[in-house]
C-alpha positions as CSV (number, residue, x, y, z in Angstrom):
1,M,0.0,0.0,0.0
2,I,1.1,3.5,-0.8
3,K,0.2,6.4,1.3
4,N,0.2,9.9,-0.1
5,E,0.5,12.8,2.3
6,I,1.2,16.6,1.7
7,L,4.7,17.7,3.0
8,F,4.1,21.4,2.3
9,K,1.2,23.5,1.2
10,I,0.8,27.2,0.2
11,P,-2.5,28.7,1.3
12,V,-4.6,30.8,-1.2
13,L,-7.4,32.6,0.5
14,I,-10.4,33.7,-1.5
15,I,-12.9,36.1,0.1
16,D,-16.2,36.8,-1.6
17,I,-16.9,40.6,-1.6
18,D,-20.3,41.7,-0.3
19,N,-22.1,44.4,-2.3
20,W,-19.5,44.3,-5.0
21,K,-21.1,47.0,-7.3
22,I,-21.4,49.5,-4.4
23,K,-17.7,48.8,-3.2
24,K,-16.3,48.8,-6.7
25,N,-17.9,52.3,-7.3
26,K,-16.4,53.6,-4.1
27,L,-12.9,52.1,-5.0
28,L,-13.1,53.8,-8.4
29,K,-14.0,57.1,-6.9
30,L,-11.2,56.7,-4.4
31,L,-8.6,55.8,-7.1
32,K,-9.5,59.0,-9.2
33,N,-7.4,60.9,-6.7
34,Y,-4.4,58.7,-7.6
35,P,-3.8,58.6,-11.4
36,E,-1.8,55.8,-12.9
37,E,1.4,56.4,-14.9
38,K,3.7,54.3,-16.9
39,T,7.3,55.2,-16.0
40,G,10.8,53.9,-16.5
41,L,11.0,50.4,-17.5
42,L,7.4,49.4,-16.4
43,N,5.2,47.5,-18.8
44,F,2.0,48.8,-17.3
45,F,0.5,51.8,-15.6
46,T,0.3,52.2,-11.8
47,N,0.0,54.7,-9.0
48,K,2.1,52.7,-6.5
49,S,4.5,55.6,-5.9
50,I,1.9,58.0,-5.0
51,I,-0.6,56.1,-2.7
52,D,-0.6,57.8,0.9
53,V,-2.0,56.6,4.2
54,D,-5.3,58.2,3.6
55,C,-5.9,56.1,0.7
56,I,-5.0,53.0,2.6
57,T,-7.3,53.9,5.4
58,K,-10.3,54.5,2.9
59,F,-9.5,51.2,1.1
60,S,-9.6,49.4,4.6
61,Q,-12.9,50.9,5.2
62,I,-14.5,50.1,1.9
63,F,-13.5,46.4,2.5
64,K,-14.0,46.4,6.4
65,K,-16.4,43.4,6.3
66,E,-14.0,41.3,4.3
67,F,-11.0,42.2,6.4
68,E,-12.9,41.5,9.7
69,E,-13.9,38.0,8.1
70,L,-10.1,37.5,7.4
71,T,-9.0,38.4,10.8
72,Q,-11.5,36.0,12.4
73,F,-10.3,33.3,9.9
74,L,-6.6,33.9,10.7
75,K,-7.4,34.4,14.5
76,T,-5.1,37.4,14.5
77,S,-4.9,41.0,13.4
78,I,-3.8,42.4,10.1
79,N,-2.3,45.5,8.9
80,I,-2.7,46.8,5.3
81,K,0.6,48.3,4.6
82,S,0.2,49.3,1.0
83,V,-2.4,49.5,-1.7
84,W,-2.3,50.5,-5.4
85,S,-3.9,50.0,-8.8
86,V,-2.4,48.6,-12.0
87,S,-3.8,48.8,-15.6
88,Y,-2.6,46.6,-18.3
89,K,-3.5,48.2,-21.5
90,Q,-3.0,46.5,-24.9
91,N,0.4,44.6,-24.9
92,N,1.1,45.7,-21.3
93,F,2.4,42.9,-18.9
94,Q,3.9,42.2,-15.6
95,T,7.2,40.3,-15.2
96,V,7.8,37.7,-12.5
97,H,8.1,39.2,-9.1
98,N,7.0,38.9,-5.5
99,H,6.1,41.2,-2.6
100,G,8.6,40.0,0.1
101,A,9.1,37.3,2.5
102,L,6.3,37.9,5.0
103,G,2.5,38.5,5.0
104,F,-0.1,38.3,2.2
105,T,-0.5,40.0,-1.1
106,G,-4.0,40.6,-2.3
107,I,-5.5,41.2,-5.7
108,I,-9.0,42.6,-6.6
109,Y,-9.8,42.5,-10.3
110,L,-11.6,45.8,-11.2
111,D,-12.0,45.5,-14.9
112,L,-11.4,42.4,-17.0
113,P,-11.7,42.0,-20.8
114,K,-13.5,38.9,-22.0
115,T,-10.2,37.2,-22.8
116,Y,-7.8,38.6,-20.3
117,P,-4.3,37.5,-19.4
118,P,-4.7,35.8,-15.8
119,T,-2.2,36.2,-13.1
120,Y,0.0,33.1,-12.9
121,F,1.5,32.1,-9.6
122,V,4.8,30.2,-9.7
123,Q,5.4,27.2,-7.5
124,P,8.5,28.0,-5.4
125,W,10.1,24.6,-6.2
126,N,10.5,22.6,-9.4
127,N,8.2,19.8,-10.2
128,F,10.0,16.7,-8.7
129,I,9.0,14.4,-11.6
130,T,9.7,16.6,-14.6
131,N,12.0,19.1,-13.1
132,N,9.9,21.9,-14.9
133,T,8.7,25.1,-13.2
134,D,5.0,24.8,-12.5
135,Y,2.5,27.7,-12.3
136,V,-1.2,27.9,-11.8
137,K,-3.9,30.6,-12.3
138,I,-7.1,31.1,-10.3
139,D,-10.1,31.0,-12.7
140,D,-13.0,32.5,-10.4
141,V,-11.6,35.9,-9.5
142,N,-14.7,38.2,-10.1
143,E,-16.1,40.0,-7.1
144,K,-13.3,38.4,-4.8
145,I,-10.3,39.2,-2.9
146,I,-7.5,36.7,-3.8
147,L,-4.8,36.5,-1.0
148,V,-1.4,34.6,-1.5
149,P,1.6,34.7,0.6
150,S,3.7,37.6,-0.4
151,F,6.7,35.4,-1.2
152,V,4.9,33.6,-4.1
153,N,6.3,34.7,-7.5
154,H,3.7,35.8,-9.9
155,F,3.3,37.5,-13.5
156,S,0.8,38.5,-16.1
157,N,1.3,37.8,-19.8
158,P,0.7,40.6,-22.3
159,N,-3.0,41.9,-22.6
160,L,-3.8,41.3,-26.2
161,T,-7.2,43.0,-26.0
162,K,-8.0,46.7,-26.7
163,K,-9.7,46.9,-23.3
164,A,-7.5,47.3,-20.2
165,K,-7.3,44.8,-17.5
166,R,-7.3,46.7,-14.2
167,I,-6.5,45.4,-10.7
168,V,-6.1,46.8,-7.2
169,S,-3.3,45.1,-5.4
170,F,-2.3,45.5,-1.6
171,D,0.2,44.0,0.8
172,L,-0.9,43.1,4.4
173,D,1.1,41.9,7.5
174,I,0.0,39.4,9.9
175,L,0.3,40.8,13.5
């Protein structure tokens, strides 16, 4: 008999967003104060460098119910330490990156073309049979907060549509 057990696992937390249309409108209104720019070598538009504490506070209030649910699930407090938006216009993409060693990184998908490039998450070790790098995507992302450990590398292929793919991302610490 062969017994198969899991030695390691990487959590992915998916939180349904209550009252999505209302919260999306509040978020879009908030983000109007923080225009996105494409600077330097970036292959996308973002406002990461101009977000302030006031924006983080208002973002936290918009998703207060979801973050309270998260703290109950984790049985500890959290701290939203940064938030920003990213738009991937036609041919824009994101290279492989992560958000550090500790905490979670969250993604909320604001606008998605019908055929959009998903976010791919890279397994942090090679496949033990093929020696290939494995990666996965999460299919059901609408009206959800997706949370992955910040150390997980991820990327997005070029957006080939004329409609922009827009996300809000944030980093949080577990206290």
